[in-house]
RODO-2510 file (C-alpha; in nm, 4 decimals, decimal comma):
residues 219
     n   res          X          Y          Z
     1     m     0,0000     0,0000     0,0000
     2     l     0,1327     0,3446    -0,0917
     3     l     0,2205     0,6069     0,1673
     4     g    -0,0650     0,8291     0,0569
     5     e    -0,3099     0,5437     0,0962
     6     n    -0,1787     0,4801     0,4479
     7     v    -0,2279     0,8446     0,5416
     8     e    -0,5824     0,8615     0,4095
     9     g    -0,6575     0,5224     0,5610
    10     m    -0,5382     0,6407     0,9012
    11     a    -0,7548     0,9509     0,8675
    12     r    -1,0564     0,7302     0,8128
    13     c    -0,9596     0,5081     1,1067
    14     w    -0,9165     0,8134     1,3325
    15     s    -1,2678     0,9391     1,2684
    16     g    -1,3887     0,7789     1,5906
    17     g    -1,7499     0,8140     1,4831
    18     s    -1,7579     1,1893     1,5341
    19     v    -1,8571     1,4459     1,2738
    20     m    -1,5744     1,6891     1,2097
    21     q    -1,6157     2,0570     1,2778
    22     r    -1,8173     2,2356     1,0107
    23     h    -1,5493     2,5012     0,9690
    24     h    -1,2097     2,3481     1,0402
    25     r    -0,9035     2,5568     0,9601
    26     l    -0,5451     2,4406     0,9700
    27     p    -0,2310     2,5860     0,8109
    28     v    -0,1350     2,4176     0,4871
    29     q     0,2273     2,3105     0,4580
    30     s     0,4236     2,4578     0,1687
    31     a     0,7769     2,5238     0,0534
    32     n     0,7338     2,8980     0,1076
    33     t     1,0268     3,0209     0,3170
    34     n     0,8655     3,3581     0,3891
    35     g     0,6449     3,2113     0,6556
    36     r     0,3381     3,2716     0,4405
    37     r     0,0542     3,0510     0,5674
    38     c    -0,2295     2,9266     0,3557
    39     w    -0,5513     2,8576     0,5435
    40     l    -0,7802     2,5803     0,4423
    41     g    -1,1489     2,6549     0,4950
    42     a    -1,3287     2,3248     0,5106
    43     g    -1,6900     2,4338     0,5372
    44     l    -1,8917     2,1658     0,3613
    45     s    -2,1497     2,2865     0,1107
    46     v    -2,4521     2,0604     0,1205
    47     a    -2,7386     2,1247    -0,1212
    48     l    -2,6055     2,4545    -0,2515
    49     g    -2,2587     2,3047    -0,2876
    50     l    -2,3642     2,0966    -0,5875
    51     c    -2,2135     2,2599    -0,8932
    52     s    -2,3939     2,3632    -1,2072
    53     l    -2,1775     2,3257    -1,5175
    54     p    -2,2298     2,5118    -1,8440
    55     a    -2,4879     2,3262    -2,0490
    56     a    -2,2779     2,3562    -2,3648
    57     l    -1,9719     2,1846    -2,2146
    58     a    -1,9118     1,8705    -2,4210
    59     s    -1,7567     1,5472    -2,3029
    60     g    -1,3782     1,5879    -2,2817
    61     d    -1,3895     1,9672    -2,2842
    62     a    -1,3575     1,9788    -1,9053
    63     c    -0,9965     1,8543    -1,9282
    64     l    -0,9011     2,1812    -2,1012
    65     a    -1,1571     2,4084    -1,9351
    66     p    -1,0796     2,7162    -1,7218
    67     p    -0,9888     2,6361    -1,3588
    68     q    -1,3339     2,6966    -1,2065
    69     v    -1,5101     2,4846    -1,4687
    70     w    -1,2484     2,2095    -1,4353
    71     a    -1,2841     2,2045    -1,0561
    72     e    -1,6649     2,1943    -1,0692
    73     a    -1,6600     1,9110    -1,3223
    74     l    -1,4155     1,7193    -1,1023
    75     t    -1,6109     1,7552    -0,7788
    76     e    -1,9339     1,6494    -0,9491
    77     q    -1,7759     1,3216    -1,0587
    78     l    -1,5346     1,2663    -0,7690
    79     p    -1,7830     1,0680    -0,5531
    80     l    -1,8111     0,8057    -0,8269
    81     f    -1,4395     0,7736    -0,8972
    82     l    -1,3342     0,7914    -0,5317
    83     n    -1,5928     0,5328    -0,4263
    84     l    -1,4578     0,2991    -0,6931
    85     a    -1,1077     0,3475    -0,5506
    86     l    -1,2304     0,2970    -0,1933
    87     s    -1,4144    -0,0183    -0,2954
    88     r    -1,1062    -0,1624    -0,4627
    89     s    -0,9025    -0,0921    -0,1486
    90     r    -1,1731    -0,2655     0,0627
    91     s    -1,2356     0,0497     0,2656
    92     e    -1,5534     0,0516     0,4735
    93     f    -1,6088     0,4209     0,3983
    94     q    -1,8114     0,5579     0,1079
    95     v    -1,8218     0,9196    -0,0107
    96     v    -2,1706     1,0652     0,0210
    97     l    -2,0955     1,4277    -0,0687
    98     v    -1,8213     1,6511    -0,2099
    99     g    -1,8415     2,0201    -0,1281
   100     k    -1,8357     2,3051    -0,3767
   101     p    -1,4751     2,3783    -0,4836
   102     e    -1,2981     2,7067    -0,4150
   103     v    -1,0407     2,7997    -0,6782
   104     e    -0,7470     3,0394    -0,6341
   105     p    -0,5234     3,1258    -0,9331
   106     l    -0,1494     3,1143    -0,8635
   107     s     0,0898     3,3703    -1,0052
   108     a     0,4347     3,2699    -1,1311
   109     e     0,5874     3,4141    -0,8135
   110     e     0,3555     3,2185    -0,5843
   111     l     0,4145     2,9003    -0,7799
   112     a     0,7916     2,9446    -0,7557
   113     q     0,7619     2,9809    -0,3773
   114     l     0,5172     2,6954    -0,3189
   115     l     0,6388     2,4466    -0,5811
   116     p     0,9882     2,5469    -0,6969
   117     e     1,0238     2,2332    -0,9098
   118     t     0,7249     2,3394    -1,1250
   119     a     0,8022     2,7095    -1,1627
   120     t     0,8121     2,6839    -1,5437
   121     a     0,4371     2,6098    -1,5666
   122     a     0,2388     2,8560    -1,7759
   123     e    -0,0790     2,8352    -1,5659
   124     a    -0,1471     2,7074    -1,2161
   125     f    -0,4146     2,7216    -0,9494
   126     r    -0,5067     2,5596    -0,6227
   127     v    -0,8487     2,4283    -0,5349
   128     y    -1,0022     2,3595    -0,1951
   129     f    -1,2786     2,1027    -0,1516
   130     t    -1,4213     1,8819     0,1196
   131     t    -1,5575     1,5299     0,1289
   132     l    -1,8130     1,3751     0,3605
   133     e    -1,7752     1,0003     0,4059
   134     r    -1,9829     0,7483     0,5955
   135     r    -1,9570     0,3877     0,7011
   136     l    -2,1958     0,1458     0,8708
   137     v    -2,0678    -0,0166     1,1907
   138     l    -2,2202    -0,3521     1,2818
   139     p    -2,2392    -0,4810     1,6401
   140     q    -1,9788    -0,7276     1,7551
   141     p    -2,0693    -1,0041     1,8183
   142     p    -2,3711    -1,0091     1,5820
   143     q    -2,7106    -0,9978     1,7521
   144     g    -3,0309    -1,1830     1,6709
   145     n    -3,1944    -0,8722     1,5281
   146     p    -2,9889    -0,7741     1,2185
   147     l    -3,0770    -0,4045     1,2699
   148     a    -3,0003    -0,3912     1,6423
   149     g    -2,6838    -0,2085     1,7423
   150     r    -2,6102    -0,0691     1,3993
   151     r    -2,4685     0,2817     1,3832
   152     s    -2,3077     0,5022     1,1225
   153     e    -1,9813     0,6909     1,1467
   154     t    -1,9132     1,0018     0,9410
   155     l    -1,5856     1,1617     0,8450
   156     q    -1,5248     1,5042     0,6907
   157     l    -1,1910     1,5672     0,5217
   158     a    -1,0598     1,8908     0,3720
   159     y    -0,8320     1,8858     0,0677
   160     e    -0,6037     2,1354    -0,1003
   161     a    -0,4936     2,0484    -0,4544
   162     y    -0,2326     2,2168    -0,6729
   163     v    -0,3034     2,1899    -1,0452
   164     l    -0,1002     2,3238    -1,3371
   165     r    -0,0241     2,2920    -1,7071
   166     a     0,2856     2,3757    -1,9073
   167     r     0,1036     2,5566    -2,1895
   168     s    -0,2377     2,7061    -2,2441
   169     g    -0,4547     2,4457    -2,4128
   170     d    -0,2806     2,1505    -2,2450
   171     p    -0,4746     1,9264    -2,0029
   172     w    -0,4453     2,0200    -1,6360
   173     r    -0,2181     1,8087    -1,4162
   174     l    -0,2499     1,7417    -1,0418
   175     v     0,0934     1,7904    -0,8828
   176     r     0,0162     1,8028    -0,5118
   177     l    -0,2720     1,7019    -0,2857
   178     q    -0,2920     1,7614     0,0893
   179     v    -0,5586     1,6552     0,3369
   180     t    -0,6536     1,7539     0,6894
   181     g    -0,9451     1,7352     0,9304
   182     a    -1,0420     1,7682     1,2942
   183     g    -0,7715     1,5983     1,4993
   184     i    -0,5821     1,4963     1,1833
   185     p    -0,2464     1,6616     1,1075
   186     i    -0,2115     1,7928     0,7547
   187     r    -0,0601     1,5270     0,5306
   188     d     0,0599     1,4955     0,1744
   189     v    -0,1556     1,2415    -0,0130
   190     t    -0,0368     1,3112    -0,3666
   191     e    -0,0115     0,9358    -0,4254
   192     g    -0,3176     0,8411    -0,2163
   193     l    -0,6572     0,7110    -0,3176
   194     t    -0,8156     1,0529    -0,3697
   195     a    -0,5320     1,1645    -0,5983
   196     q    -0,5606     0,8352    -0,7873
   197     a    -0,9346     0,8962    -0,8310
   198     i    -0,8692     1,2470    -0,9679
   199     r    -0,6147     1,1139    -1,2171
   200     r    -0,8475     0,8301    -1,3162
   201     w    -1,1180     1,0879    -1,3906
   202     q    -0,8734     1,2773    -1,6120
   203     q    -0,7539     0,9608    -1,7856
   204     s    -1,1191     0,8803    -1,8603
   205     g    -1,1517     1,2083    -2,0488
   206     c    -1,2924     1,4201    -1,7630
   207     p    -1,6470     1,2802    -1,8047
   208     l    -1,9464     1,4816    -1,6921
   209     t    -2,2633     1,3665    -1,5208
   210     g    -2,4517     1,1470    -1,7644
   211     d    -2,1463     1,0134    -1,9491
   212     l    -2,2392     0,6604    -1,8427
   213     e    -2,0139     0,4774    -2,0847
   214     l    -1,7101     0,6662    -1,9540
   215     t    -1,7903     0,6380    -1,5850
   216     r    -1,9215     0,2822    -1,5776
   217     p    -1,6873     0,0703    -1,3608
   218     s    -1,5002    -0,2052    -1,5401
   219     l    -1,5808    -0,5603    -1,4351
***
């Protein structure tokens, strides 16, 4: 299992059945030597957090779309792709909601400070989003009544993603993903399950809601 998967797995194990704070803010680690601190607002958008994409956006266009459109297309489809990844890893958690993304463009100077190894990128931005996950806990040992003693545990995680491309018109590329939550130190999960789900969505052509042939899980 990859390091990123371990980190995200531990986060899910540490949930302890409690719902994380609705607005949880922690400093985001970066390579900035100026002491500049980026704050991650993890307020989860519920009904109003569901994104509305431009009706004219065709399948595949989201991969090249402006940052806000790209982020909204991603978070609409992330529950599907992340649940597939969680299922393959035999996780007990399932994503029930992804909050509305918040996009911040990055200037060349900011990019050089935060990600020096990618300072030659033509365009870059960071996006904040949250996930709400749930699992069903069965009583141990099992009881006669199959419904007795059942309870659900919920977990809210807050992510910060750095996305860039070398030239205008190129597909966007995820280069860093960090996660945090109540009682969970901020961790780099660039190779974790959530990052894998984001890349799988991109590899599938950035499908939109309704692109069933592209999003159907392989048997």
